[in-house]
Each structure stands twice: as structure tokens, then as C-alpha cells.
C-alpha positions in Angstrom: -23.5 16.7 275.5 -22.9 18.8 272.4 -26.1 20.9 271.6 -26.4 23.4 268.5 -25.6 27.3 269.3 -28.4 29.4 269.9 -26.2 32.4 268.7 -25.5 33.1 265.3 -21.5 32.7 265.3 -19.3 36.1 263.9 -22.2 38.3 265.2 -21.5 41.4 267.4 -24.1 41.1 270.3 -24.4 44.0 272.6 -25.6 43.5 276.1 -29.1 45.0 274.9 -28.5 42.6 272.3 -29.4 39.7 274.6 -32.8 41.3 275.6 -34.1 41.3 272.4 -33.5 37.8 271.8 -36.9 35.5 271.9 -34.6 33.1 274.1 -34.7 32.3 277.8 -32.1 34.0 280.0 -31.0 30.3 280.9 -30.5 29.5 277.4 -28.5 32.1 276.1 -26.4 31.8 279.9 -25.8 28.2 279.2 -23.8 29.6 275.5 -21.2 30.7 278.0 -21.2 27.5 280.4 -23.2 29.9 283.0 -25.9 29.0 285.2 -27.8 32.0 287.6 -30.2 31.7 290.7 -32.6 33.8 292.0 -32.6 34.8 295.6 -33.3 37.8 298.0 -31.3 40.1 298.0 -30.5 42.4 301.6 -29.0 45.1 301.6 -27.9 47.1 304.8 -29.7 50.5 305.5 -28.7 54.0 305.5 -29.7 55.0 308.8 -28.3 58.8 308.5 -29.9 61.4 307.3 -29.9 62.6 303.6 -30.2 66.2 303.2 -30.8 66.7 299.2 -33.4 69.5 299.6 -30.7 71.8 299.3 -28.9 70.5 296.7 -32.1 69.8 294.6 -33.3 73.6 294.9 -29.7 74.7 293.7 -30.3 72.4 290.9 -33.2 74.4 290.4 -31.5 77.4 289.9 -28.3 76.2 287.9 -31.5 75.0 285.3 -32.1 78.3 285.1 -28.6 79.9 284.2 -28.2 76.7 281.2 -31.8 77.3 279.8 -32.7 73.7 280.3 -36.1 72.4 278.8 -38.9 73.3 280.5 -40.2 69.5 281.0 -36.9 68.9 282.9 -37.7 71.6 285.5 -40.7 70.8 285.7 -39.9 67.3 286.8 -37.4 68.6 289.4 -40.2 71.1 290.9 -42.3 67.6 291.2 -39.3 65.8 292.9 -38.3 69.2 295.4 -42.2 69.0 296.4 -42.2 65.5 297.0 -39.2 65.5 299.1 -40.2 68.9 301.2 -43.1 67.2 302.1 -41.6 64.3 303.4 -40.0 64.4 306.6 -37.3 61.5 305.5 -35.5 63.5 303.1 -35.0 66.4 305.0 
């Protein structure tokens, strides 16, 4: 069954442009003879420990060397505080 194209011929669409279209994702995918199905994705969990506190502290020291904006420095301080208060990431 042929149906009229919902995309304008000759128009370049970027990835983000598709999200701006007032169309359902299924309709956009149908333009390319594709479909999708939503399913739960069960990925394996990492059981090892993640040692990122030292890394983040080193980044904070580097920020002072390179004069990164104060807002970013404050954000990283908050992250270090959160991570250091949680035993899961130490």
C-alpha cells in the first residue's frame, strides 16, 4: 500500500530534527520501512568497585590550573561530596 510521504523531498533532516517533527515515531520510521518495539533492557551489572573519588579530586585541582568557570567547579565539588558520602563509589 502506497501512502504519501510525510517528509519533504529534498530536505535534509538532522537527527535532532526528527524529534522536532509533530509526528509519531512509528510514522517517521515507516518512511524508512522500519518499525520498533519497546522492551525492557537487562544489562549485566558491574560487581567490582569504582574508585572515582581520587579522579574527581584531581579534576578539581586541574580546574584551578585552567581557570574553569566557577559554576563548573561548584558542580564538581557537589559531585565529590555526594560520592564521598556514599560508600558504594569509594
